[in-house]
C-alpha positions as CSV (number, residue, x, y, z in Angstrom):
1,M,-1.2,0.7,-2.3
2,A,-0.5,5.6,-1.7
3,R,2.5,4.7,-1.9
4,L,10.9,9.0,-2.6
5,S,12.0,11.1,-5.7
6,L,13.3,8.3,-7.8
7,T,13.9,6.2,-4.7
8,S,10.1,6.6,-4.1
9,L,8.8,6.1,-0.6
10,A,12.0,4.6,0.6
11,G,12.5,8.1,2.0
12,V,9.6,7.5,4.3
13,L,11.7,5.0,6.1
14,L,13.7,7.9,7.5
15,L,10.6,9.0,9.3
16,V,10.8,5.9,11.6
17,A,13.3,7.7,13.7
18,L,11.8,11.1,13.9
19,C,-5.3,0.4,11.3
20,S,-6.3,1.9,13.4
21,E,-8.5,0.5,16.1
22,G,-12.2,1.2,15.5
23,A,-14.5,-0.1,12.9
24,P,-13.3,-3.5,11.8
25,A,-13.7,-3.0,8.1
26,Q,-10.1,-2.0,7.5
27,S,-9.8,-3.5,4.0
28,K,-9.6,-2.2,0.5
29,L,-12.0,-5.0,-0.3
30,D,-14.6,-3.4,2.0
31,F,-13.5,0.2,1.6
32,H,-13.7,0.3,-2.1
33,R,-17.5,0.1,-1.6
34,R,-17.6,3.3,0.4
35,K,-17.4,6.9,-0.6
36,H,-15.6,9.5,1.5
37,T,-16.0,13.1,0.5
38,N,-15.2,14.9,3.8
39,A,-11.4,14.3,3.9
40,T,-9.5,17.0,5.7
41,R,-6.2,18.3,4.4
42,P,-3.9,20.1,6.8
43,S,-1.4,22.5,5.3
44,G,1.6,20.2,5.8
45,G,2.5,16.7,4.6
46,V,2.6,14.8,1.4
47,F,-0.5,13.6,-0.3
48,G,-0.8,10.7,-2.7
49,V,-3.1,8.1,-4.2
50,D,-3.0,4.4,-4.7
51,V,-4.7,2.8,-7.7
52,S,-5.8,-0.7,-8.9
53,S,-6.9,0.4,-12.4
54,P,-4.9,1.7,-15.4
55,Y,-4.7,5.4,-15.8
56,G,-3.1,7.6,-18.4
57,Q,-0.6,10.5,-18.1
58,D,-3.4,13.1,-18.4
59,T,-5.1,11.7,-15.3
60,F,-1.9,11.8,-13.3
61,S,-1.2,15.3,-14.5
62,C,-4.6,16.3,-13.2
63,L,-3.9,14.5,-9.9
64,L,-0.6,16.4,-9.6
65,D,-2.4,19.7,-10.3
66,N,-4.7,18.8,-7.4
67,G,-1.8,18.3,-5.0
68,Y,-1.2,14.6,-5.2
69,T,2.5,14.0,-5.7
70,V,2.8,10.3,-4.9
71,A,1.2,7.2,-6.6
72,I,1.3,3.6,-5.5
73,V,0.2,1.2,-8.3
74,R,-1.1,-2.3,-8.0
75,A,1.4,-4.6,-9.6
76,Y,0.2,-8.0,-8.4
77,Q,-3.4,-9.1,-8.0
78,S,-5.2,-11.2,-5.3
79,T,-5.9,-13.8,-8.1
80,G,-2.2,-14.7,-8.1
81,N,-1.2,-12.9,-11.3
82,P,0.8,-9.8,-12.1
83,D,-1.2,-6.8,-13.1
84,R,-0.2,-6.4,-16.7
85,N,-1.3,-2.8,-16.7
86,A,1.1,-1.8,-13.9
87,P,4.2,-1.0,-16.0
88,Q,2.4,1.5,-18.2
89,T,0.5,3.0,-15.3
90,I,3.7,3.5,-13.4
91,A,5.4,5.0,-16.5
92,N,2.4,7.4,-16.9
93,A,2.7,8.6,-13.3
94,W,6.4,9.4,-13.8
95,A,5.8,11.1,-17.1
96,A,3.1,13.3,-15.5
97,G,5.8,14.6,-13.1
98,L,4.8,12.8,-9.8
99,N,7.6,12.8,-7.3
100,H,7.3,9.2,-6.1
101,V,5.9,6.1,-7.6
102,D,5.8,2.7,-5.9
103,A,4.2,-0.7,-6.5
104,Y,2.0,-2.8,-4.3
105,L,1.6,-6.6,-4.2
106,F,-1.7,-8.2,-3.2
107,P,-0.6,-11.8,-2.4
108,C,-2.5,-14.9,-3.1
109,P,-1.6,-17.4,-0.3
110,Q,-4.3,-19.9,-1.5
111,C,-3.1,-20.0,-5.2
112,G,-0.6,-22.8,-4.8
113,K,2.3,-20.6,-5.5
114,F,5.2,-20.0,-3.1
115,A,5.4,-16.5,-1.8
116,T,8.8,-16.1,-3.4
117,Q,7.3,-17.1,-6.8
118,Q,4.7,-14.4,-6.5
119,V,7.3,-11.7,-5.8
120,D,9.4,-12.9,-8.7
121,E,6.4,-12.9,-11.0
122,M,5.6,-9.3,-10.1
123,V,9.2,-8.1,-10.4
124,N,9.7,-9.9,-13.7
125,S,6.4,-8.5,-15.1
126,L,7.6,-4.9,-14.2
127,G,10.8,-5.6,-16.1
128,G,12.8,-2.4,-16.5
129,T,10.0,-0.2,-15.2
130,Q,11.4,2.3,-12.7
131,Y,9.6,2.3,-9.3
132,G,10.6,2.7,-5.7
133,M,9.4,0.5,-2.9
134,I,7.3,-2.6,-2.8
135,W,4.3,-2.5,-0.5
136,L,2.8,-5.8,0.7
137,D,-0.9,-5.5,0.9
138,I,-1.9,-7.5,4.0
139,E,-5.7,-7.9,4.3
140,G,-8.6,-10.3,3.9
141,A,-8.2,-13.2,6.2
142,E,-10.5,-15.2,3.9
143,Y,-7.8,-15.2,1.3
144,W,-5.1,-16.6,3.6
145,L,-4.3,-20.1,4.8
146,G,-6.7,-20.6,7.7
147,D,-4.3,-20.6,10.7
148,Y,-2.0,-18.1,12.2
149,S,1.2,-20.3,12.0
150,S,0.8,-21.0,8.2
151,N,-0.1,-17.3,7.6
152,Q,3.0,-16.1,9.5
153,A,5.2,-18.5,7.5
154,F,3.8,-17.3,4.2
155,F,4.2,-13.6,5.2
156,E,7.8,-14.1,6.3
157,E,8.7,-15.8,3.0
158,L,6.9,-13.0,1.1
159,L,8.7,-10.3,3.1
160,S,12.1,-11.9,2.7
161,A,11.6,-12.3,-1.1
162,A,10.5,-8.7,-1.5
163,L,13.3,-7.3,0.6
164,S,15.8,-9.2,-1.7
165,Q,14.4,-7.0,-4.5
166,K,13.6,-3.6,-3.1
167,S,13.0,-1.6,0.1
168,T,9.7,-3.0,1.3
169,G,6.8,-1.8,3.5
170,V,3.6,-3.3,4.8
171,Y,0.0,-2.1,4.2
172,A,-2.2,-3.3,7.0
173,S,-4.5,-2.3,9.8
174,A,-4.7,-3.5,13.4
175,Y,-7.9,-5.5,12.6
176,Q,-6.5,-7.2,9.5
177,W,-3.2,-7.9,11.1
178,S,-4.7,-9.6,14.1
179,S,-7.2,-11.5,12.0
180,I,-4.6,-13.0,9.8
181,F,-1.6,-13.4,12.1
182,G,-2.9,-13.1,15.6
183,S,-2.7,-10.1,17.9
184,D,0.6,-11.1,19.4
185,Y,2.5,-11.5,16.2
186,T,5.4,-9.1,15.7
187,G,7.0,-10.2,12.5
188,G,8.0,-7.6,10.0
189,G,9.8,-5.4,12.4
190,G,11.9,-2.7,10.8
191,T,9.6,-2.2,7.8
192,A,7.6,0.9,7.1
193,L,3.9,0.8,7.9
194,W,1.2,2.2,5.7
195,Y,-2.0,1.8,7.7
196,A,-5.6,2.2,6.8
197,H,-8.2,4.2,8.7
198,Y,-10.9,5.8,6.7
199,D,-11.7,8.7,9.0
200,G,-11.0,11.4,6.4
201,D,-8.3,12.8,8.5
202,A,-4.8,13.2,7.0
203,G,-2.9,12.7,10.3
204,F,-1.7,10.1,12.7
205,D,-3.6,11.1,15.9
206,D,-5.9,8.1,15.5
207,F,-3.1,5.5,15.4
208,S,-2.7,2.8,18.0
209,P,0.3,0.4,18.0
210,F,0.0,-3.1,16.6
211,G,2.3,-5.8,15.4
212,P,5.9,-4.6,15.5
213,W,5.0,-0.9,14.9
214,G,4.9,1.7,17.6
215,S,4.3,4.4,15.0
216,P,3.3,4.5,11.3
217,N,4.9,6.0,8.2
218,M,1.9,6.6,6.0
219,K,-1.9,6.6,6.3
220,Q,-4.6,5.7,3.8
221,F,-7.2,8.1,5.1
222,A,-10.0,7.8,2.5
223,G,-11.1,5.2,0.0
224,D,-12.9,5.0,-3.3
225,A,-12.6,8.7,-3.8
226,S,-13.2,10.1,-7.3
227,V,-10.5,12.6,-8.3
228,C,-9.9,13.7,-11.8
229,G,-12.3,11.0,-13.0
230,A,-10.2,8.3,-11.4
231,D,-11.2,5.9,-8.6
232,V,-8.4,6.2,-6.0
233,D,-7.6,5.8,-2.4
234,L,-6.1,8.8,-0.6
235,D,-2.9,8.7,1.3
236,W,-0.8,11.0,3.4
237,Y,2.5,11.1,5.3
238,P,4.3,13.9,7.1
239,A,6.7,16.0,5.1
């Protein structure tokens, strides 16, 4: 996880007052294998990137020059360990002049660690690094616990732990959500939603409600894009 000002995408929560259904491959794990070069960019809105690899200040400066003002940096890996590159990558994004920088956590339900421990490990690894929101990356049913009830319990512990640290949002799609938690599950209400639909369209016209969300806050509209020599996913939300 795209991931405001120094409060980062916490500002996107204000948009609540103001995924998608389709091809089931709504996962970074799948999408990183696909290239999308026909992304459309309307005149309005805020554009950003999410990254899972380390990048320097020069790369983020180039991204900023290309109109990407937000970055969401992986800070916890699906292997059950903090991403040790995250603090410096986040610092590089700020130093380049980006407006908003967040962190995302890819949990490891099968790693034998409580969800609270994983959040604590990520937060402690980031130390004094300045960042805005935490985004919980919810995808890949094969990495979860095998039944809806156990998955829901793990998610609720994860969310509670993250909320005790920072404003928290959820990255998910309708397909991933229902695969992991069941289509009727509505846990996580009140959090911001960052949903994935790789249609190349920076807009919400494709969105259909799922889980507790009647409307989204941010969209990951293209994946595995090459911009400024970096492998990034492309994100958008209304200004």
